[in-house]
C-alpha positions in Angstrom: 6.7 -12.2 19.5 3.7 -10.1 18.6 1.5 -10.7 15.6 2.9 -7.7 13.8 6.5 -8.9 14.3 5.6 -12.4 12.9 3.8 -10.8 10.0 6.8 -8.6 9.3 9.1 -11.6 9.2 6.9 -13.5 6.8 6.5 -10.4 4.6 10.2 -9.6 4.7 11.0 -13.2 3.5 8.6 -12.6 0.6 10.1 -9.3 -0.1 13.7 -10.7 -0.2 12.6 -13.4 -2.7 10.8 -10.9 -4.9 13.8 -8.5 -4.6 16.1 -11.2 -5.8 14.0 -12.0 -8.8 13.7 -8.3 -9.6 17.5 -7.7 -9.4 18.1 -10.7 -11.7 15.7 -9.3 -14.2 13.3 -12.3 -14.0 10.3 -10.2 -12.6 9.8 -6.9 -14.2 7.1 -4.6 -15.6 3.5 -5.7 -15.2 4.5 -8.9 -13.5 6.5 -7.0 -10.9 3.6 -4.7 -10.3 1.2 -7.6 -9.8 3.6 -9.3 -7.4 4.1 -6.0 -5.4 0.3 -5.6 -5.2 -0.1 -9.2 -4.1 2.7 -8.7 -1.4 1.1 -5.4 -0.1 -2.5 -6.8 -0.2 -1.7 -9.8 1.9 -3.0 -10.4 5.4 0.4 -9.9 6.9 0.6 -6.5 5.2 -2.8 -5.6 6.6 -1.7 -6.5 10.1 1.5 -4.4 9.8 -0.5 -1.5 8.3 -3.2 -1.6 11.1 -0.7 -1.8 13.9 2.1 0.5 12.7 1.0 2.8 9.8 -2.7 3.5 10.5 -2.2 5.2 13.9 0.3 7.6 12.3 -1.7 8.1 9.1 -2.4 11.7 9.6 1.1 12.6 10.6 2.5 10.7 7.5 0.0 12.7 5.3 1.1 16.1 6.8 4.8 15.2 6.6 4.5 14.1 3.0 2.7 17.4 2.1 5.3 19.5 3.9 8.3 17.7 2.3 7.1 18.2 -1.3 4.1 20.5 -1.7 4.6 20.9 -5.5 4.3 17.2 -6.1 1.4 16.9 -3.6 -0.5 19.5 -5.7 0.4 17.9 -9.0 -0.7 14.4 -7.8 -4.1 15.7 -6.7 -4.7 17.2 -10.2 -4.0 13.8 -11.9 -6.8 11.4 -12.7 -7.0 8.0 -11.0 -5.2 6.1 -13.8 -2.3 8.5 -13.9 -2.0 8.4 -10.1 -2.0 4.6 -10.2 0.9 4.7 -12.7 2.8 7.1 -10.4 2.1 4.9 -7.4 3.5 1.7 -9.0 6.5 3.6 -10.4 7.3 4.8 -6.9 7.0 1.2 -5.6 9.2 0.0 -8.3 11.9 2.5 -7.4 11.6 1.4 -3.8 12.2 -2.3 -5.0 15.4 -1.2 -6.7 16.6 0.8 -3.6 19.3 -0.6 -1.3 18.3 -1.2 2.3 16.6 -3.4 4.7 13.5 -5.2 3.3 11.5 -4.4 6.5 12.2 -0.6 6.0 11.2 -0.8 2.4 7.9 -2.5 3.3 7.1 0.2 5.9 7.9 2.8 3.3 5.7 1.2 0.7 2.8 0.9 3.2 3.3 4.6 4.2 3.1 5.5 0.6 -0.1 3.5 0.2 -1.8 5.4 3.0 -1.5 8.8 1.3 -4.9 10.1 0.1 -4.2 10.0 -3.6 -2.9 6.4 -3.4 -5.1 4.9 -0.7 -7.6 3.2 -3.0 -5.0 1.1 -4.8 -4.4 -1.5 -2.1 -7.1 -3.1 0.1 -5.4 -2.3 3.4 -8.3 -1.1 5.5 -11.3 -2.8 4.1 -12.9 -3.3 7.6 -14.4 0.2 7.6 -15.8 -0.2 4.2 -17.3 -3.6 4.8 -19.0 -2.3 8.0 -20.4 0.6 6.1 -21.7 -1.6 3.3 -23.3 -4.0 5.8 -24.9 -1.1 7.7 -26.7 0.3 4.7 -30.3 -0.8 4.5 -31.7 -1.9 1.3 -33.7 0.8 -0.6 -36.1 -1.7 -2.2 -37.7 -4.5 -0.3 -38.4 -7.9 -1.8 -42.0 -7.3 -0.9 -42.3 -4.0 -3.0 
């Protein structure tokens, strides 16, 4: 079994537990958003994102833009706070949807890779860390 399959199993178990709490009304609102963010920011979610979503990121972006160009333009005109509200509302709707937990996880990660939502979850921090480490200091201690 590959690392992505094991990660999906663990993430799916967590999703099923969270889904049960959500459906019973125990976890809602801000707490639900915090739990979804924790779930999708986990190491397992990053493994799945890196292996399954990231290679198709450009295709997902194009397909989303073709499917609903009006919403696409509308989201790009919103400020960051408004887009974050839209993002977590969409994730909440996905939590309430029927279906396989693994499919919902993949849909959530696909949503998170879109350009107007990509900064809300730390899914691909490796590139940013490398860029930060590569920048030389502008001021030396000796100056």
